[in-house]
C-alpha positions in Angstrom: 10.5 -28.8 14.0 8.6 -26.3 16.6 9.1 -22.5 18.1 8.6 -21.6 21.4 5.9 -19.3 21.0 5.1 -16.3 23.9 1.8 -16.0 25.8 2.4 -12.1 25.3 4.1 -9.5 22.7 4.7 -6.0 21.7 1.8 -4.5 20.5 0.0 -0.8 19.4 -3.4 -0.5 20.7 -5.4 2.1 19.3 -7.4 3.4 21.9 -10.6 6.0 21.8 -11.4 5.1 18.0 -12.5 7.7 15.8 -11.8 11.5 15.4 -9.7 11.2 18.7 -8.1 8.3 18.8 -4.5 7.5 19.7 -1.8 4.6 19.9 -0.3 3.2 23.1 2.1 0.5 22.9 2.3 -2.4 24.8 4.2 -5.3 25.9 1.7 -7.7 27.2 -0.7 -7.8 24.6 -2.1 -11.6 24.5 -0.6 -14.2 21.5 -3.4 -15.4 19.4 -3.8 -19.2 18.6 -4.0 -20.0 15.3 -7.5 -21.9 14.0 -8.3 -24.5 11.4 -6.6 -23.6 8.0 -4.6 -20.3 9.6 -1.1 -19.5 10.2 0.4 -17.9 13.5 3.2 -15.5 11.9 6.3 -13.5 14.3 6.5 -10.5 12.0 9.7 -8.7 11.9 8.7 -5.5 10.6 5.5 -3.9 9.0 4.6 -1.1 6.9 2.6 2.0 7.7 0.0 3.0 5.7 -2.3 5.8 5.8 -5.3 3.1 5.6 -5.1 2.5 8.8 -5.3 5.9 10.4 -8.5 6.2 8.4 -9.7 3.1 10.0 -8.5 4.5 13.4 -10.3 7.5 13.1 -13.5 6.1 10.7 -13.6 9.2 8.3 -14.2 6.7 5.6 -17.3 5.6 7.3 -16.4 2.3 8.0 -14.5 1.6 11.9 -12.6 -1.3 13.4 -15.1 -3.5 14.8 -14.9 -4.2 18.5 -12.6 -6.3 20.1 -10.3 -5.2 17.0 -7.3 -3.6 19.1 -4.7 -3.5 16.4 -4.1 -1.8 12.2 -2.0 -2.5 10.2 -1.6 -4.5 7.1 1.7 -4.5 5.8 3.5 -7.7 7.9 6.5 -9.4 7.1 8.2 -12.1 9.0 8.0 -16.0 9.7 5.7 -19.0 10.6 6.2 -19.8 14.0 2.5 -22.4 14.3 0.1 -24.3 11.7 -3.8 -24.6 12.6 -5.1 -27.6 12.1 -5.8 -28.7 8.4 -2.7 -26.9 7.3 -0.9 -28.6 4.4 2.5 -29.7 5.8 3.6 -30.1 2.1 2.6 -26.0 1.7 3.6 -24.3 4.8 6.5 -25.0 7.7 7.4 -23.5 10.4 10.3 -20.5 9.7 8.7 -20.1 5.9 8.9 -16.2 5.7 5.6 -14.6 4.4 3.6 -11.7 4.6 -0.1 -10.2 5.1 -1.9 -7.8 2.4 -4.3 -5.4 3.4 -7.9 -8.5 2.7 -7.8 -10.8 5.8 -9.5 -13.3 3.1 -11.0 -14.1 0.1 -14.0 -16.4 -1.1 -11.4 -16.8 -4.4 -14.8 -16.9 -6.4 -13.1 -15.2 -9.6 -9.7 -17.1 -10.6 -8.2 -14.8 -13.1 -5.1 -13.6 -11.2 -6.2 -15.0 -8.2 -8.5 -11.5 -7.8 -10.2 -10.5 -4.3 -13.6 -10.6 -4.6 -14.8 -10.0 -0.8 -12.7 -7.6 0.8 -12.7 -8.3 4.7 -10.2 -5.5 5.6 -7.9 -6.6 7.8 -7.7 -3.7 10.5 -11.7 -4.0 10.1 -12.2 -7.8 11.3 -9.1 -8.8 12.8 -6.4 -7.2 14.8 -3.5 -6.6 12.5 -0.4 -6.6 12.0 0.7 -3.5 14.3 1.3 -6.4 16.8 3.9 -9.1 16.7 2.0 -12.1 16.1 -0.7 -12.5 13.7 -3.2 -14.8 12.6 -3.1 -15.2 8.5 -5.1 -18.1 6.7 -2.9 -20.4 5.2 -4.8 -20.4 1.7 -4.2 -15.8 1.4 -0.9 -15.8 2.8 1.7 -14.7 0.7 5.1 -16.7 0.3 8.7 -14.3 0.2 11.4 -14.9 -2.5 14.6 -15.2 -1.6 16.4 -12.1 -1.1 13.6 -9.8 -0.4 14.3 -8.5 2.6 11.6 -7.6 5.2 11.7 -3.8 5.2 10.9 -4.1 1.3 8.4 -7.6 1.2 6.6 -5.6 4.0 5.5 -2.6 2.2 5.3 -4.6 -1.2 2.2 -6.4 0.7 -0.1 -3.7 0.1 1.4 -0.4 -1.9 3.3 -1.8 -3.8 1.5 -4.5 -5.2 -1.3 -2.2 -4.9 0.1 0.4 -7.4 1.6 -2.5 -9.4 -1.8 -3.7 -10.1 -3.1 -0.3 -10.7 -0.5 0.0 -13.3 -2.0 -2.6 -14.9 -5.2 -1.6 -15.0 -4.4 1.6 -16.6 -3.0 -0.1 -19.9 -0.2 2.1 -20.6 2.3 0.3 -22.4 6.2 0.8 -22.0 7.2 3.9 -23.7 4.2 5.7 -23.1 3.8 8.5 -20.2 1.9 7.7 -16.6 1.4 11.0 -14.7 1.8 10.1 -10.7 -0.4 12.7 -8.5 1.6 12.4 -4.5 4.9 10.6 -6.3 6.7 11.3 -3.3 5.1 9.9 -0.5 4.8 5.6 0.4 2.1 4.9 -2.0 3.5 7.2 -4.4 6.8 6.3 -4.7 6.4 2.8 -5.0 4.3 4.3 -8.0 7.4 5.1 -9.4 9.7 2.6 -9.3 7.2 0.0 -10.8 6.2 2.2 -13.7 9.6 2.7 -14.6 10.9 -0.9 -14.3 7.6 -1.7 -16.4 9.2 1.0 -19.2 7.1 4.0 -18.7 8.1 7.6 -18.3 6.9 9.4 -15.0 5.7 12.8 -14.2 5.9 13.0 -10.8 3.6 15.7 -9.3 3.9 16.1 -5.2 6.1 18.8 -3.4 9.2 19.9 -1.6 13.0 19.8 -2.7 13.2 16.2 -0.6 10.5 14.4 -2.9 12.0 16.3 -5.5 15.6 14.4 -5.1 13.1 11.2 -4.3 11.5 11.1 -7.7 14.1 11.6 -9.5 16.4 9.2 -7.4 14.0 6.6 -8.4 13.7 7.4 -11.9 11.1 9.8 -12.8 12.0 11.3 -16.0 10.3 15.1 -14.7 8.8 16.5 -11.6 6.1 19.2 -11.1 6.0 20.6 -7.9 2.1 21.2 -7.2 2.7 23.9 -4.8 4.9 26.5 -7.0 3.2 25.5 -10.8 0.7 28.1 -11.7 -1.0 25.3 -14.3 -0.4 21.8 -13.6 -2.3 20.6 -16.6 -0.7 23.0 -19.3 2.9 21.6 -17.7 2.1 18.4 -18.3 0.8 18.4 -21.8 4.2 20.2 -22.6 6.7 17.4 -21.2 4.6 14.3 -22.5 4.0 16.2 -25.5 0.1 15.7 -25.9 -0.7 14.6 -22.3 0.3 11.6 -20.2 -1.3 8.2 -21.4 -2.3 7.5 -17.9 -2.8 9.0 -14.6 -2.9 6.8 -11.7 -3.6 9.4 -8.6 -2.0 8.0 -5.3 -2.5 10.8 -3.1 -5.3 10.7 -0.5 -6.7 14.3 -1.1 -9.4 16.1 -3.4 -6.5 18.5 -4.1 -4.8 15.3 -5.8 -8.0 14.2 -7.7 -8.7 17.8 -8.6 -8.3 18.4 -11.9 -6.2 15.1 -12.3 -8.4 13.8 -15.7 -7.5 16.5 -17.9 -3.7 15.5 -17.4 -4.7 13.1 -19.8 -4.5 13.0 -24.4 -7.5 11.2 -25.8 -7.9 7.7 -25.1 -5.9 7.7 -21.9 -7.0 6.3 -18.4 -6.9 7.9 -14.9 -7.1 4.9 -12.3 -8.0 6.2 -8.7 -6.1 4.6 -6.3 -5.7 7.1 -3.5 -9.0 6.9 -0.4 -9.6 10.8 0.6 -11.9 11.1 3.6 -15.1 9.9 2.0 -17.0 12.6 0.2 -14.1 15.1 0.0 -13.2 14.1 -3.6 -14.4 13.5 -7.0 -13.2 12.0 -9.8 -13.7 13.1 -13.3 -15.2 16.0 -14.8 -17.8 17.4 -17.7 -18.8 14.4 -19.4 -18.3 16.2 -22.9 -14.9 16.6 -22.0 -14.6 12.8 -21.2 -16.8 11.6 -24.3 -14.9 13.4 -26.5 -11.4 12.2 -25.7 -12.6 9.2 -24.8 -11.3 8.7 -21.6 -11.6 6.2 -19.2 -11.8 6.3 -15.1 -11.2 3.1 -13.4 -10.8 2.2 -9.6 -8.9 -0.1 -8.2 -8.7 -0.9 -4.9 -5.7 -3.8 -4.0 -3.9 -6.1 -5.6 -4.9 -10.0 -6.6 -2.8 -13.0 -5.4 -0.8 -12.8 -8.6 -0.2 -9.3 -8.4 1.5 -9.5 -5.1 3.5 -12.5 -6.4 4.7 -10.8 -9.3 5.0 -7.4 -7.3 7.8 -9.7 -5.1 9.6 -10.8 -8.3 10.7 -7.0 -9.0 11.6 -6.8 -5.8 13.8 -9.9 -5.6 15.3 -8.2 -9.1 16.2 -5.2 -7.1 14.1 -3.0 -8.2 12.6 -1.8 -5.1 15.2 -0.2 -3.3 15.8 0.1 0.2 17.0 3.7 0.4 13.6 5.1 0.5 12.6 3.1 3.7 12.1 5.3 6.7 12.5 2.7 9.7 10.7 3.3 13.3 11.3 1.1 16.4 8.4 0.1 18.0 8.7 3.0 20.8 8.8 5.3 18.0 5.4 4.0 16.3 2.9 6.6 17.6 5.4 9.4 16.4 5.7 7.9 13.4 2.0 7.6 12.7 1.3 11.7 13.2 4.5 12.0 11.1 2.4 10.0 8.2 -1.0 12.0 8.7 1.1 15.2 8.3 2.4 13.8 4.9 6.0 14.8 6.8 7.3 11.2 5.7 9.5 10.9 2.6 9.2 7.6 0.6 7.7 4.6 3.0 7.6 3.6 6.3 8.3 0.6 8.5 8.3 -0.2 12.1 11.1 -3.2 13.2 9.3 -5.0 16.2 13.1 -6.2 17.5 14.6 -2.9 17.6 
């Protein structure tokens, strides 16, 4: 089986990378040729993530490398070409698959097929804000039946990442988890996976639309940080003594401020949201941390087994398409602006065919 691959395609190119970057929609961007061990995927949709904004702005201290024009790391589509050396019994043209935040990994740690060397896609390779992308066959994730692309794409990053973070918290079914930043892209996925794991969720965010979203996804309580005088006291009251875990999904210093104080004794705080470098700090007075026996855990991205497990939750219908904001390719620059202004409730995806 073969598929005709065009010479050029749609791509959202980052211009003037840095603080004053902007995005230009191109329709004649060169389609790459797969090298040894690589797959060429034709994407149908890609998710939008604040990580891409940070890479384009460079405020994490990491800029996209010269020659890398396109950010993006939540692509979903089909295989259209196999590079030399790809085992045809494992991958064939027409297979549905997706790409994750990491470009490749050494596989030095086998437990959960965790990523050890983190080569972020938007830094070293053109990524999923273009319709045709390359991916190492060994590190590409296959989609299960019944998971539409607009759901599978966001699972590649935000979904699987929050799923791995929840596992890292070691919270068990029936226990409480507080989620600062619960109403936006990563946070609303955390609410869904927490509920699917049997956890009781206290969502922390602001605006009525985010309250309604979190409640619809199964959060038992919502705290509006803009109108609540004492968030810690409110969490302690709701949970009867503090959350067993806090998963900070908000990418701001405000989300981290006092987050460890929401925990009960022996609780765990998982750092997930990444604000601009140097603008946020996790934890508090060592005296308080030690006497309460608290843990602070960093969680970057998911291992490959975590991704497979997260996709199976989606296949069971536990990740809901009603929370997806679907933009056309032409709307992509405006969608990124809305994302940076925290004006998107839920997750945003871009469809290349609309």
